[in-house]
C-alpha positions in Angstrom: -42.4 32.8 -106.5 -42.9 29.4 -105.3 -40.3 27.1 -106.0 -40.8 23.5 -107.6 -41.8 21.0 -105.5 -39.2 18.0 -106.7 -35.9 17.9 -107.5 -34.5 19.5 -110.6 -32.4 17.9 -112.9 -30.0 19.1 -115.7 -27.4 17.6 -118.0 -24.2 19.8 -118.6 -23.1 19.0 -121.9 -19.7 18.8 -122.6 -19.0 21.5 -125.5 -16.5 20.8 -127.9 -15.0 22.8 -129.9 -15.3 21.3 -133.7 -13.3 24.5 -134.9 -11.4 27.0 -133.3 -10.4 30.0 -135.6 -8.6 32.9 -133.1 -9.3 36.2 -135.6 -8.2 39.1 -133.7 -8.0 40.4 -130.2 -9.6 43.9 -128.7 -7.6 46.4 -127.1 -8.6 45.1 -123.8 -7.2 41.5 -124.4 -10.1 39.5 -125.0 -9.7 37.8 -128.4 -12.3 37.6 -131.0 -13.2 33.6 -132.6 -14.9 31.9 -135.2 -15.8 28.5 -133.8 -18.2 25.6 -135.0 -19.5 24.3 -131.4 -21.2 21.5 -130.8 -22.4 19.6 -127.6 -22.1 15.5 -127.4 -24.7 13.6 -125.2 -22.3 13.5 -121.8 -21.7 15.9 -119.2 -21.8 16.6 -115.2 -25.1 16.6 -113.9 -26.7 19.5 -111.9 -29.4 18.4 -109.4 -31.2 21.2 -107.3 -34.0 21.4 -104.9 -35.7 23.9 -102.7 -34.0 24.8 -99.4 -33.8 27.7 -96.5 -30.2 28.4 -98.1 -27.5 28.0 -100.9 -25.2 25.5 -100.4 -23.3 23.0 -103.2 -21.8 20.2 -102.9 -19.9 17.7 -105.4 -19.2 13.7 -106.2 -18.0 12.1 -109.0 -14.5 11.1 -110.9 -13.2 14.8 -110.9 -15.1 16.3 -107.6 -11.5 16.7 -106.0 -10.3 19.0 -109.0 -13.4 21.2 -107.5 -13.9 23.4 -104.2 -17.4 24.4 -103.2 -16.2 28.0 -102.1 -18.3 31.1 -103.5 -15.5 31.1 -106.5 -17.1 27.9 -108.3 -18.8 29.1 -110.8 -22.1 27.0 -109.8 -22.6 29.2 -106.9 -21.9 32.3 -109.3 -24.2 31.4 -111.2 -26.8 30.8 -108.7 -26.3 34.3 -107.0 -26.8 35.4 -110.5 -30.3 34.6 -110.7 -31.5 34.0 -107.3 -34.6 36.1 -106.0 -34.9 38.0 -102.3 -35.1 34.8 -99.7 -34.7 32.0 -102.2 -32.7 29.2 -101.3 -31.3 26.2 -103.3 -28.8 22.6 -102.3 -27.2 22.2 -105.6 -25.3 18.5 -106.4 -22.9 18.4 -108.9 -22.1 14.6 -110.2 -18.3 16.0 -112.0 -17.8 13.6 -114.6 -15.8 16.0 -116.8 -12.0 16.5 -116.3 -11.5 20.1 -115.4 -9.9 22.5 -117.2 -9.9 21.0 -120.2 -11.0 22.7 -122.9 -14.7 20.9 -123.4 -16.4 23.7 -121.1 -16.8 21.7 -117.9 -17.4 25.2 -115.5 -19.1 27.0 -118.0 -21.3 24.1 -118.7 -22.1 23.4 -114.8 -23.1 27.1 -114.5 -25.3 27.0 -117.5 -27.1 23.9 -116.1 -27.8 25.6 -113.0 -29.2 28.5 -114.9 -31.4 26.5 -116.6 -32.1 24.0 -113.5 -33.0 26.8 -111.3 -35.0 28.9 -113.6 -37.3 25.9 -113.6 -37.0 25.3 -109.6 -37.7 29.3 -108.2 -39.7 29.7 -111.4 -37.6 32.7 -112.7 -36.8 34.2 -116.5 -33.5 33.7 -117.5 -34.2 36.5 -120.1 -31.8 39.9 -119.5 -29.8 37.7 -116.9 -26.1 39.1 -117.8 -25.3 35.7 -118.6 -22.1 36.6 -120.3 -20.7 37.8 -116.9 -19.7 34.3 -115.9 -17.7 33.9 -118.4 -17.2 33.9 -122.3 -18.5 30.0 -122.8 -21.5 30.3 -120.7 -23.8 31.6 -123.2 -23.7 29.0 -125.1 -23.9 26.7 -122.8 -27.4 27.4 -121.7 -28.6 26.7 -125.5 -26.5 23.6 -125.5 -27.0 23.1 -129.4 -25.2 23.6 -132.3 -23.6 26.9 -133.0 -21.2 29.5 -134.7 -19.9 31.5 -132.2 -18.1 34.5 -132.7 -16.6 37.6 -131.2 -15.7 36.5 -127.4 -18.5 34.2 -127.3 -21.6 36.6 -127.0 -22.4 36.2 -130.8 -24.4 32.4 -131.4 -25.9 31.8 -135.3 -27.5 28.6 -135.2 -25.8 25.8 -137.0 -27.8 24.3 -139.6 -27.2 20.9 -141.8 -25.4 19.6 -138.8 -25.0 15.6 -139.7 -25.6 12.8 -136.8 -22.2 11.3 -135.8 -20.0 10.4 -133.0 -17.0 11.8 -130.9 -14.2 10.1 -129.0 -13.1 12.8 -126.8 -9.5 11.6 -125.1 -7.9 13.9 -122.5 -4.5 12.7 -121.0 -4.3 14.5 -117.8 -2.6 17.1 -117.9 -3.5 20.7 -117.5 -3.0 23.6 -120.3 -4.2 27.3 -118.6 -5.9 29.1 -121.4 -4.1 32.6 -120.5 -1.0 30.3 -121.8 -2.1 28.8 -124.8 -3.3 32.5 -126.2 -0.2 33.5 -124.7 2.1 31.5 -126.7 -0.4 32.0 -130.0 2.1 32.9 -132.6 -0.5 35.5 -134.3 -4.1 36.4 -133.0 -5.4 37.5 -136.2 -6.3 34.8 -138.4 -8.9 34.2 -141.2 -12.7 33.1 -139.9 -13.9 30.1 -140.8 -14.9 29.6 -144.6 -18.5 29.1 -146.1 -19.9 26.1 -145.3 -20.4 23.6 -148.0 -23.1 20.2 -148.1 -19.9 18.0 -147.2 -19.6 18.3 -143.6 -16.6 16.4 -142.8 -14.6 17.8 -145.8 -15.9 21.3 -144.6 -14.7 20.8 -141.2 -11.3 19.3 -141.8 -10.8 22.3 -143.9 -11.4 24.3 -141.1 -8.6 24.6 -137.7 -7.7 25.1 -134.7 -5.3 28.1 -134.3 -4.2 27.0 -130.3 -3.5 23.8 -131.2 0.2 24.4 -131.8 0.5 26.4 -129.5 -0.7 24.1 -126.5 1.5 21.4 -128.2 4.5 23.7 -127.5 3.4 23.9 -124.0 2.1 19.9 -123.6 3.9 18.0 -126.2 1.9 14.6 -124.7 -1.6 16.9 -126.7 0.4 15.5 -130.1 0.6 12.4 -128.8 -3.2 11.8 -128.3 -4.2 13.4 -131.9 -1.8 10.9 -133.4 -3.6 8.1 -131.0 -7.1 9.2 -132.4 -5.7 9.5 -136.2 -4.3 6.0 -136.1 -7.6 4.0 -135.4 -10.0 3.1 -137.9 -12.7 5.3 -139.2 -11.6 9.0 -137.7 -12.6 11.2 -139.9 -10.8 14.2 -138.2 -8.9 14.6 -134.8 -8.3 18.3 -133.6 -8.0 19.4 -130.1 -11.1 21.1 -128.7 -11.0 24.7 -126.8 -7.7 25.5 -125.5 -7.4 21.5 -124.6 -5.9 19.3 -123.7 -9.2 17.3 -124.4 -9.0 16.5 -128.6 -11.2 14.6 -130.4 -11.9 12.3 -133.2 -14.7 12.4 -135.2 -16.6 9.0 -136.4 -19.7 8.6 -138.6 -21.1 5.4 -136.5 -21.3 4.2 -133.2 -19.3 1.0 -133.5 -16.2 2.6 -135.3 -16.3 5.4 -132.3 -17.0 2.3 -129.1 -13.8 0.5 -130.8 -11.4 3.4 -131.2 -12.5 4.3 -127.4 -11.8 0.7 -126.2 -8.4 0.6 -128.1 -6.7 4.1 -126.9 -8.4 3.4 -123.6 -6.7 0.1 -123.6 -3.1 1.8 -124.8 -3.4 4.3 -122.6 -4.6 3.8 -119.2 -4.5 6.8 -117.8 -6.1 9.0 -120.0 -9.6 10.0 -119.9 -11.8 8.2 -122.9 -15.4 8.2 -123.6 -18.0 8.5 -126.3 -20.8 10.1 -127.4 -23.0 10.9 -129.9 -23.6 14.2 -131.4 -27.2 14.4 -132.6 -27.9 16.0 -135.8 -29.7 19.5 -135.2 -29.5 18.7 -131.1 -31.0 20.9 -128.7 -32.3 21.1 -125.6 
């Protein structure tokens, strides 16, 4: 099939778990989850253009934390959909911290799949996206969903209001296996039935990995305390397995003021603010 004549770009939006309930563990060791996932308007950038071979270059604030070898999920995603004889030069602008609980690598892989599907004019239907990782399927759609199972059961989430998130990462790594290993109980209740009071409802949910992450890296608790202390924060919680935490705000002014205050007090922390659009999708 003919390749696109011009470079193709895709935003690899950050994946934020507003809730993350660990509901069980399969015999093969995979944990079962029940999570509300949203995608704010920020992320890494993937750009692809036709080339004779397959290559990856990386720049951006967190480029030094990634390699360009075959173990990079971006190249693995490319190989998954690459037609015989096709090539692409892939460039990743890495703006999200690595291994930080907001799906950076999975989002990059998903954006690569979307970009190359356009460049090479190939379908994504039937591609074993889950083979790249449990978070990749939800990142392909990058729209608000309830994610269950090990990440393969995705249900569109209706009634999502528009709000702002302030994302804060203290610059520490919290390995996902270690967090799950420190989980006190792998069998917990799922999310409760959704109510019309979105903020009240999501505040009543949990991230079951949060206590485990704090036990491994107490600074995660410091980040949550900093978010809870700022004016207008309606909810502060950790995303994924950490260490990134989020504060939920009703409007842009409160979110930007919170981001500025936290960044000034903690200049070594990564701190950004971005909207989550109501019913936002690609």
